[in-house]
N, C-alpha and C positions, 0 to 999 in steps of 0.2 A: 888433369881430374882422377879421382882415387877412383877405384872399382868396387861395387859391391863387393860383401863379403865371400858370399857365395862364388861370385868369379874369382876371385882371390884364389877359395878352395880349388875351384878345375884347374887354375892356371898351378898351381902347386903339386894336384892331383897327375897331371898330364906331363910336367916335367917330371915325374920320378919314373916313369915308361920311357925305357930306349929301344922300342921299336913299335912299329905299326901294329903287332898283333896285340899286344900287351896295351895299344892304346883304343884298340878295336873292343878288345875287352871289357879294360873300363868305360867306354864309350855306351855299351850294352847295358853295364853298371849302374850306372848315372840314368839313362832312357827309363828303367824298373823303379826309381826313385819317382817318376812324373807321377802327381795325383790324377788319378782316372780320372773322368767327364765321365758324366751320366748322359743317359740317351738321350735327353732333351740338349744338351748342349753338344753334343755330335748331331746335333741337325745340319740344315743345307748351310741356315743363315751363318753358324760357324765356319763354315768349310774355308778356307783356304785356296784357290783357286791357283794355278801355276806350278803345282807341285805335282812331280807325276804320281806319288802314292797320295794315300788319304790324310791331311791334314786338317785338325780341329784347330778354333784359338778363341778362347774366351780372353775376356779381361777387365779387370776394374779398377778404376781412379779411387786411391783412399788418400786425403790430406795432402794431393797435390803429387803422389807417388804411383807410378804403374807397376801391377803385378798381374802377370798371366798365367793362364794356363794352356797348356799344348796336348795332345794323344796325335798319335798316327797307327797306321795298324801297319807300320813297317820299324822291326827293332834298331836298326841301323838310324834311322830317321827318327826313330824317338829320344835315343841318345843326342844325337845330333840338336834335337828341340830342346832336351833339360838345359846341355853346355850355352844354348842361346839364350835359355830364360834366366839360368843364370846368370849371364851378362846383363840381363836389360833389366828384370825385378828390381822395382825400387825406384826406378827411373824417373825424372820428369819427361815432360813432354818434349823439353829443351835440348834436354839430356840423350834419349829417347833417339832425336834427331841425327846428332851429333854421331852415335853408333856405327864404326865402322866392322862389316861383317868380315871383310875378309881378312883386316890385321888380326880380329878376334882369333877365330881359327887359325892364322899363320901362326899368334902367339902360343895357341894350344897342340902346334905342332898337328892338325889335323887339315892345314888348307889343301895339301895336296891329293889326298885321298876324297878332297871334296869332286865330285863328277862334274861338268857342267848344268846338267842337270839337279843335281842335287843343292845346286851353287846356287842355281836360278829358284828352286823350290823355297831354299832357305830367305833368299830376297826377298819373294814375295811373302812370306811370313812376317818378315821386318819392316814390310812395306805395310801392312795389314795394321803393324799394330802402329803403325806414325800415323795412320788414317785414323783408329779410332784414338790415339790422342791428342789427335788434330781437330775431331769433332768438336 
């Protein structure tokens, strides 16, 4: 299965970072690219539970492909969400179900920096996406 263009871009960007400090900086930059959610979208109904930080997720289906937007109050989490969205946006529900979160963050060189709580939170986001796609 080929990667979405944004996911390939993320891999290319992160591959050029020799160390964690550069990756962390790049992660923050990716987080700044997230399209902000408006107040209504930051409502309780869009909140993802299971994250230590506050995370909101909205998604829409267009011609069989999902587009998600997300926001968080934490800078590092915004970066992690941005690279997760790069991996999943444009996928069908079936492709979304097959995404391996751990493998994706390992490919980016970010897996070791994912604390168990962050990993659980990102898993909660992915599960929420899959629920939306399955409805």
